[in-house]
C-alpha positions in Angstrom: -65.5 12.3 -210.4 -67.1 13.7 -207.5 -66.0 12.7 -204.1 -68.4 12.8 -201.3 -67.3 12.8 -197.7 -69.8 11.8 -195.1 -68.6 12.8 -191.8 -70.6 12.2 -188.7 -70.3 14.4 -185.8 -72.2 14.0 -182.7 -75.0 16.6 -182.6 -74.7 18.8 -179.5 -77.7 18.7 -177.2 -79.2 22.1 -177.7 -82.8 21.2 -177.1 -82.9 22.4 -173.5 -80.6 25.4 -173.8 -82.4 27.5 -176.3 -85.8 27.7 -174.5 -83.9 28.2 -171.2 -82.0 31.1 -172.7 -85.2 32.5 -174.2 -86.9 32.2 -170.8 -84.0 33.9 -169.1 -84.1 36.8 -171.7 -87.8 37.2 -171.3 -87.7 37.1 -167.5 -84.9 39.7 -167.7 -86.9 41.9 -169.9 -89.9 41.5 -167.7 -87.9 42.4 -164.6 -86.5 45.4 -166.3 -89.9 46.5 -167.4 -91.3 46.0 -163.9 -88.4 48.1 -162.5 -89.0 50.9 -165.0 -92.7 50.8 -164.3 -92.0 51.1 -160.6 -89.6 53.9 -161.1 -92.0 55.8 -163.3 -94.8 55.3 -160.7 -92.6 56.6 -157.9 -91.4 59.5 -160.1 -94.9 60.6 -161.0 -95.9 60.5 -157.3 -92.9 62.6 -156.3 -93.4 65.1 -159.1 -97.1 65.5 -158.1 -96.1 65.9 -154.4 -93.4 68.5 -155.4 -95.9 70.5 -157.3 -98.3 70.5 -154.4 -95.5 71.5 -152.0 -94.5 74.3 -154.4 -98.1 75.6 -154.5 -98.3 75.4 -150.7 -95.1 77.4 -150.3 -96.2 80.0 -152.8 -99.5 80.5 -150.9 -97.7 80.7 -147.6 -95.3 83.3 -149.0 -98.2 85.3 -150.4 -100.0 85.3 -147.0 -96.8 86.3 -145.2 -96.2 89.2 -147.6 -99.8 90.4 -147.1 -99.5 90.2 -143.3 -96.2 92.2 -143.5 -97.9 94.9 -145.7 -100.9 95.1 -143.3 -98.5 95.5 -140.3 -96.6 98.3 -142.1 -99.9 100.0 -143.0 -101.1 99.7 -139.3 -97.8 101.2 -138.1 -98.3 104.1 -140.5 -101.9 104.5 -139.4 -100.9 104.7 -135.7 -98.5 107.6 -136.5 -100.7 109.4 -139.1 -104.3 110.3 -138.3 -105.3 110.8 -141.9 -104.4 107.2 -142.8 -106.3 106.0 -139.7 -109.3 108.0 -140.8 -109.1 106.4 -144.2 -108.9 102.9 -142.7 -111.9 103.6 -140.4 -113.9 105.0 -143.3 -113.0 101.9 -145.4 -113.9 99.6 -142.6 -117.4 101.3 -142.2 -118.0 101.2 -146.0 -117.1 97.5 -146.1 -119.3 96.7 -143.2 -122.2 98.7 -144.8 -121.8 96.7 -148.0 -121.7 93.5 -146.1 -125.0 94.5 -144.3 -126.6 95.3 -147.6 -125.7 91.9 -149.0 -127.2 90.1 -146.0 -130.4 92.3 -145.9 -131.4 91.6 -149.4 
């Protein structure tokens, strides 16, 4: 003989909690996604700006090095007439080439 027990328990009211939990989870994920998107956008701007700053600093350092080399060469030319003669000849040759370019 089989016995059957029919017990009645009041069903808990879950109708409103499950969608609310889902909405909370979705809004949480959306907020997290928005924060990550914002951080990645800020990060890409900062990386791009850092790259530009690095290029600017490299160019500045190169120009400074060239100015220092020119200063040393001029100091040497002031003390050695042969170097000064070479610089004058180079200057005349360069100006002659420039004149030829513009006269064509």
